N, C-alpha and C positions, 0 to 999 in steps of 0.2 A: 558501410558498417552493416551488420546483421543482429537483429535483436531475437532471441529466443523467447516465445511469449505465449501466454494463455489468457484468453479473454475473461476467464473467471478468477484470475488472480489478482488481488489488490496491489501485491508488489509490483507485478508487471504493469498494472495500470498507472501507477505513479510514474514510471518510466515514459509510458505513452504520453500522459499528460505533459510532461516536461518538455518531450519532443515537440509537442503541438505549440505550447506556450512560448518555446524558444525558437520556433520557425525551423526545426531540423527534421521533421517528420519524413520528408521526402529523401532525406540522406541515409535512411535506413531501410533495409529489407526485413520485413517481419517474417519470422519463421515459427510454425506451430510447434509446441513442446508440451508434453503431458506425461505423469508418471507419479509414483510414490515411492517411499523408502523400501517398500516390499517389491515393487515392480517398477524400476526406473522407466520403462517404456520409451518414450521420444526424448528422454532428457538428454541434454548436450554433456554427456560425461567427459568427453575429451576436453571440453572448454571450461568445465565446472566440475571437478571430481565429486563435489558434494552432492550432485544430483539435484540441484535446485535452480529455479529461474527466478527472476530474469537473469539472462546473460547477454553481454554485448560484445561482439567481436569488432575489432577495429584494426585498420592497416598499420598503424604505427606502433603497435605493441600488443602484449597478450590479451587475451579476453578479460572482460572486467565482469565480476558477479557480486551480488548483494545490491538491493536497489539503491541503498544509501549511497554506495560507491558509484553506481552508475548515473544517479541523478547529479551527484556533485560533479562528475566529470562532464556530463553534458552541458551543465549550467556554465562551467567554466569555458568549455569549447565555444559556446555561444555568447558568452558575456551576459547572461541572462539576469543576473542580479537577484536571484532566488535565495541567495545566502547573504543578505546584508551584513556588512562588518559591524555596524553599530548594534546590531541585535543578534550576532552570529550564535551566541551559546543559547539563547532563548529559542531561536529557530531550530537549532540541532536538537534540543531537549524536546521540544514540540514534535518534532519528526520522529525521534526515537519513541515517545510515548504513543503516537500513532502507530508506529511499526508494532509496539507491544500489544495494541489493541487488535491489530491484524493477526499477529502471531497466536493470540489466544483463540480468536475466532476461527481461524483456519484449523487449528487443533481440536476444536469442537466438532468441526465436520469431519476430520480424519477419524475421529474416535467412533463414528457410526460408519463410515465408509470402509475403513480398513480394518477394524477388528470384528471377529465373530460376535454375534449378539451375545452370547454367554459370557464373553471377556470384557464386555464394555462397562465402564465405571461411571454411573450416574453422579456421584459426588466428585470425580474428577473433573467432569464437564461442569458442574456447577462451580467448582473452583476456578476454571478457565473464565467463566462469565463473571465471576466476583472480580477478577482482574480488570475486565472489560469495564464494570461498572464503577470501580474505584478510580480508574483513569479518567472516565467520562465525568465523574463528580469533581474531580480535581480540576479538569478543565473548565467545567461550568463555574467553580468557585474562584479559581485563582488565574485562568489563563485566557479568558475571554478578551482582554485587552490586547493580547498578542495575535488575535484574529483580526483586528482592524488594520487598515493601511494597505500599501500595495501587496501583491501577491508575494508569498514566500514559500520555500519549500515545506515548512511547518504546516502551512494551510493546505497545500496540496496533498500532503500526506493524511492530514486528518479528514479532508474531504474523502479521499479514497477509502480510508478506514470506515467512516460513517456509511458510505455507499456500499461497503461490503457487508455491514451489519444488517442494512436493510435487504440485501441480496439473499443472505443466507440465514438471517436470524431475525426476520421481520416480526416474528410473532413475540419476540422479547421487548419489543417496544422501548428501544433506548431513549427516545424523546420524553418519556414521562418524567416530569420533574425538572426538566432541563431546558427550560423555554428559550433561554438566551442562545445555547448551542443549537438548538432546533431552527432558530430563527436565522443564526448563521449558515447552517447547512443548506436551508432552502436558497439562500443566495449563491453560495459558491456552485450549487448543483446546476444552476443555470448558465454557467461559463460555457462557451462552446467546446473547450477541451474536455470538460467533465461530461458533458452531453454525448460527445462522440466517442468517448471510452466507457460508457455505461456497462457494468459487468454483465457477462452472459456466459452460457454454457454449463 
């Protein structure tokens, strides 16, 4: 298999964490990819016409894209148990919430990197951060119990989302007023798979 990857992407990090946690990292060749909607650059357009990463090619079928699809496939392939049937809908919802945090945080970065300064919208950026804070507040208030117990895909996704907030938006201090979530993040960040995939670039 081949994984089109960028070390700065929290979505790619999700996949790399799953590969490590399920013992499949040596089964994948990691290929660098980078680009934007304005300039697709090295994006694997033949494998994913949307021009997004991660993308996973596999010998038994067409390439897979979208981190949620890829992670579900890799977990099924290895029997990793990251989507426990007894809590499936909660795990999927937590993963979707974490992915939404990542989406908003990435869009904040793109606003300054891809738009000329005169076209940037501070209210739009603030609106994206509002999405992040609402999601974090909901997790702190109602989802902390879902972060206990054996590792799930929801936990991996949230760990990657919080790591990306530290990486790109550290000045915003997401931990303020969220002591339970901050304590949980400190623990998951020490997992070897999380340490080995810390964002960069």
